[in-house]
C-alpha positions in Angstrom: 18.1 -7.9 -13.9 15.3 -9.1 -17.2 17.4 -10.3 -21.1 17.1 -6.8 -23.2 14.3 -6.2 -25.1 11.8 -7.6 -22.6 10.6 -5.8 -19.5 12.6 -5.4 -15.7 8.8 -6.2 -13.8 6.9 -8.9 -15.6 9.9 -10.2 -18.0 7.5 -10.5 -20.9 9.2 -9.8 -24.8 9.1 -6.2 -25.7 9.2 -4.6 -29.0 12.4 -2.2 -29.3 10.4 1.0 -29.2 8.1 0.4 -27.1 7.5 2.6 -24.3 5.4 0.5 -21.9 5.2 -3.6 -21.2 2.4 -4.8 -23.5 1.4 -7.8 -20.6 1.6 -5.6 -17.7 2.2 -1.7 -18.2 5.6 -0.9 -16.3 7.7 1.5 -18.5 10.5 -0.1 -20.8 13.3 0.5 -19.6 12.7 1.5 -16.0 13.4 -0.6 -12.7 11.0 -2.4 -11.4 10.9 -1.7 -7.9 8.8 -3.5 -5.4 6.9 -2.0 -3.0 8.9 -3.8 0.0 12.3 -3.1 -1.3 13.7 -5.0 1.7 12.3 -8.7 2.0 13.9 -8.6 5.4 12.2 -5.5 7.1 8.4 -7.1 8.8 5.3 -5.5 7.5 2.4 -4.8 9.9 -0.4 -7.6 10.0 -2.6 -4.3 9.4 -4.2 -4.6 5.7 -3.6 -2.0 4.0 -6.7 -2.1 1.6 -8.9 -1.7 5.1 -6.4 1.2 6.2 -7.6 2.8 3.0 -11.2 2.2 3.0 -11.0 3.4 6.9 -9.2 6.4 6.1 -11.3 7.4 2.3 -14.6 6.7 4.6 -14.1 8.5 7.3 -10.5 9.3 7.2 -12.4 13.3 8.6 -12.5 11.5 12.3 -9.6 9.4 12.8 -10.0 5.9 12.2 -7.7 4.5 10.0 -6.0 6.3 12.9 -7.2 4.3 15.4 -7.0 1.5 13.3 -3.5 1.0 13.6 -3.5 1.8 16.4 -2.4 5.7 17.0 -4.8 6.8 19.0 -3.3 9.5 20.0 -3.3 10.9 16.9 -7.1 9.2 15.9 -8.1 11.4 18.8 -6.3 14.6 17.2 -8.1 14.6 14.1 -11.1 13.7 15.6 -11.7 16.7 16.9 -9.4 18.5 13.9 -11.2 17.7 10.9 -8.3 15.2 9.7 -6.2 17.7 10.6 -8.7 20.4 8.5 -9.2 17.7 5.1 -5.4 18.3 4.3 -4.4 15.8 7.4 -5.9 13.5 6.1 -5.8 14.3 1.8 -1.8 13.6 2.7 -2.5 10.0 4.9 -5.2 8.9 1.8 -2.2 9.5 -0.6 0.5 7.6 1.9 -1.7 5.1 2.6 -2.3 4.4 -1.1 1.6 4.2 -2.1 2.4 1.9 0.9 4.4 4.3 3.3 2.1 4.7 5.3 3.2 3.0 9.6 1.2 1.9 12.2 2.0 2.3 16.1 4.9 0.6 16.1 6.8 1.6 13.0 5.8 -1.3 10.5 4.6 -0.7 7.0 0.9 -1.8 5.5 2.1 -3.6 2.3 -0.5 -6.2 2.7 -3.4 -5.9 0.4 -5.6 -9.2 1.2 -5.8 -11.6 3.3 -5.7 -15.0 2.8 -8.9 -16.9 4.0 -8.6 -19.2 6.0 -10.8 -21.3 7.9 -13.1 -25.1 8.6 -14.1 -25.3 5.0 -12.6 -21.7 3.1 -9.2 -22.8 2.5 -5.9 -23.5 3.8 -5.1 -22.9 7.1 
């Protein structure tokens, strides 16, 4: 918990009459809820960013569902045009908010993967 007069998210000092934090933009006086509230819950190895981009550009074909291992609903989206566009839009919102789950039931919360390999950083 942060001190009075400081941001719940980043800890920066705020003015007494501030509505938003000047450093991170978080609303003052509201508790900060991280995207993965349970750190013990396993997360998916699939990238949320890749799933979001696949859904945005090819969501009406269900490519994002094939990507995360949901083959059955991927075929359904392929045949129905993303459930006539409604399912595509719902999936886009769910992926963007970090609530989309892969075939194993793990949430897609990882938005970037560390670069590794020979000469590219930590291995």
